[in-house]
N, C-alpha and C positions, 0 to 999 in steps of 0.2 A: 566261579563260585557255584554255578548250576551243576557243572560236571562233578565237582567235589561232593556236592550234596547228593547227586545221583549215585556216585560211588559208595557213599555211606549207606544208602538204602539197599543197593544191590549187593555190595561186597561186605567185607568185614572191616575191622579197625586197622589192619596192617595193609601196607601197599600191595603185598602179594595177592591179597584177596580183592583188589580193586581193579576192575577191567579197564577203566579209563586211565588210571594211573599207569597201568602196564603198557598201554598203547600210546597215550598222549603225554605221559609224565616225563619230565626231565629234571635235572638239578642244575642250579646256578651257584656260582661263587660270588657272594656279595662282599666287597671290601669297603669298609668305612675308615677313612684316614683323616685325622684332625691335623691340619697344617699349622695349628697354633701350638699344641702341646706334643704332637707326634704320635698320639695314641692310634693304634690300628685294631679294628675289630673285624673278624672274618666270620661270615655265616654261610650256610649252605641250604638255602630254601629250595623246596621242590615246587614245581609248577605244572599245570595242565594246559594253560594257555598263556600267551603273551599279550598283555593289554598295552597297545602302543599309543603314541601321541600323534594325532592326525594333522596337527597344525604345520603348515609349511612344507609338506612332503608330497611327492608326485606318484610314487609307486610303492609296492609292498617291500621291495628291497631297501628303499630309502627309510621306510618306517622302522624296519629291523635295525638298520645301521644306527639310526638315531636312538633307538631303545638302549643300545649297548654302549653309547658314548658316555664318558665320565661326566658326572653332574655334581655341581656344588649345591649342597643342601642348605639354603639360607636360613631356614627355620628350624634346623636340627640342632639340638643342644648336646655338646660333647659330654660324655659321662664322667670324664676326668677333670677337664678344666672348667666345665659348666658354662662355656661360651658358645654363642651361636655364630653361624656363618663361616666357620673354618673347616667344616667336614665335607670331604669329597667322596662320592660313591662311584664305584666301578662295578660292572656286572660282566660276567662271562659264563659261557656254558661249560659245565663239567660232564654231564651225561646228556646226550641228545635224544629227543623223543622220536619214536617211530613215525608218528603223525604230529605235525606241527600245526597248532591252532593259533591264528592271529586274530585277536579281537580289536576291531576298529571302533572306539567309542564315539558314536555320532550324536548322542543325545545328551542335552544338558539336564540339570536337576529338575527343570520345569517341563522337560519332555520335548523341547524344541530340537530340531535336527540340523546338524551341520552337513551341508550338501557338497562339500569340497570333493573334487574328483580325485580318485586314487586309481592308478593303473594296476591291474591284477597281473603281476609278474608271472610268466610261465614257469620260471625257476627262481628260487632264492637260496642263499647260502648263509648258514650260521658258522661262526668261527670261534675257536678258542685260541686267543692270541698267545697266551703263555705256553700252551702245549704245541702251538703252531699246527693246529688241526682244523680242518674244515669239512663240513657235511652239507651236501646239496640236497634240495627238496624240489619235487615237481608238484605243480598245481593240480589239485584233485577236485575241489568243490568250493563254492562260496554261497553264503546266505546274503541275499540282496533285499534291502528294504526300499519300498516305493512309497512316497508320501512325505508330507511336511512335518509330521509329529509322531511321537511314539504311540499315541492313542489314535492316530488317524493315518493308516497306511496299510500296506499289503506286503507280504513276504513271498519271494520266489527263491529258487535255488538254481545254481549253475554248476554243472558237473562235467568233468573231463572223462569221457567214455571212449576208449579205443582211439585216442587222439582226436576225437570230435567233441565239440562243445554242445551240450544239451541243456536246454532251459526247461525247468519243471515249474509250472504255474497252476497249482491245484491239479485238475485232471488234464490240463493241456500240456502236451510235450512237444517241443519244437527244437529243431537244429539251429545252431548259431555259428555262423562262419567266423565271427570275430567278437571281441569284447566291445560292447556298445556303451555310449555315453551314460545311459541310465544305470548300467551296472557299475560304472566307475563312481557315479554319484552316490549310489546306495549300498556299495559293498560294505558289509557289516561284520561278517565272520569269514575268514579265509582259512582253508585247510590245505596243507601240503603234505605229501608223503615222502618219507626219506628214500632217497635213491640208493641203489645197490652200491654205487661207487662212493667210497669214502676215502678222503685224502688225508693221509697221516703226516707225520713230521717229515721235513725235507729229506730227500734221498739223493744218491749220487747217480747221475745219468751218464752212462758211457755211450758216447756217440759213435755210431758205426762209420760215419763219414770222416770225422777228424781223428778217431781213435783216442781222444782225450776224455776228460771227465769234467762235468760242470755241475755245481751245486745249485739246486733250484729251491725256491721257497714254495710252500703249498699253493700260493696264489699263481705262481708260474705254472705249476703242474696241472692244475685244473683247466688251464687254457691251452695246453700243449698237446700236439699230436706228434709222436716221435717213435723211433725204433731204438731198442737197446740190444746189446749182445752180451749174453751171460754164458760163460763156459762154451764159447764158440757157437751158441745157438741163438738164432734171431727171434726176438719177441717184440711184436708190435703192440703199442698202447694207443688207444683212442680215448682220450679223456676230455670230456666236455662239461661246461657248467650246466 
């Protein structure tokens, strides 16, 4: 909400004039299906951050996986049959943001803080199951909250600079060899940058060793290091998550 408000102040009414939408904005496909009457409603909301559910998860990738799981909306009333409890919601990414912002809501309405530990994953992957497309993101920075309450605490930032972790605490700057417990407990906003490698729909891999072909899913591709031969020319691929 803050970034959208800032975009309104800086840019114009259209997405093209909004800097944060251009960098952090993406589009989701939201499908609402009523299992009572069969009604299907599809919407395409835009977003600049993903607000995830902290409960029961251990790292950033788990948070994102949970966010995109199908969910039964018990309190949602179908617009056709007017009954509750039968609508299922599914979400998937249609356009991927250049910079992914993950908001970890740690504060209750009263301001009390949830100190559950969350591992800051070095890389995360967003997928579009329908199009069988995956995009990988690398960790860039995090906002860390220290303290028991939203009105009683201190914010620091953790940044990935040239493969080194640097902590910024007001005027104090220090190197960090690894992610520490306090950062896991206070990680509030996580920022990831889209990697250059983007994995599209499944391809045919021609094996130089066997001379045959093998159809791979995108999940296999991003974990595979292999060689292909195209028109008698060898081409090496090194694809990593």
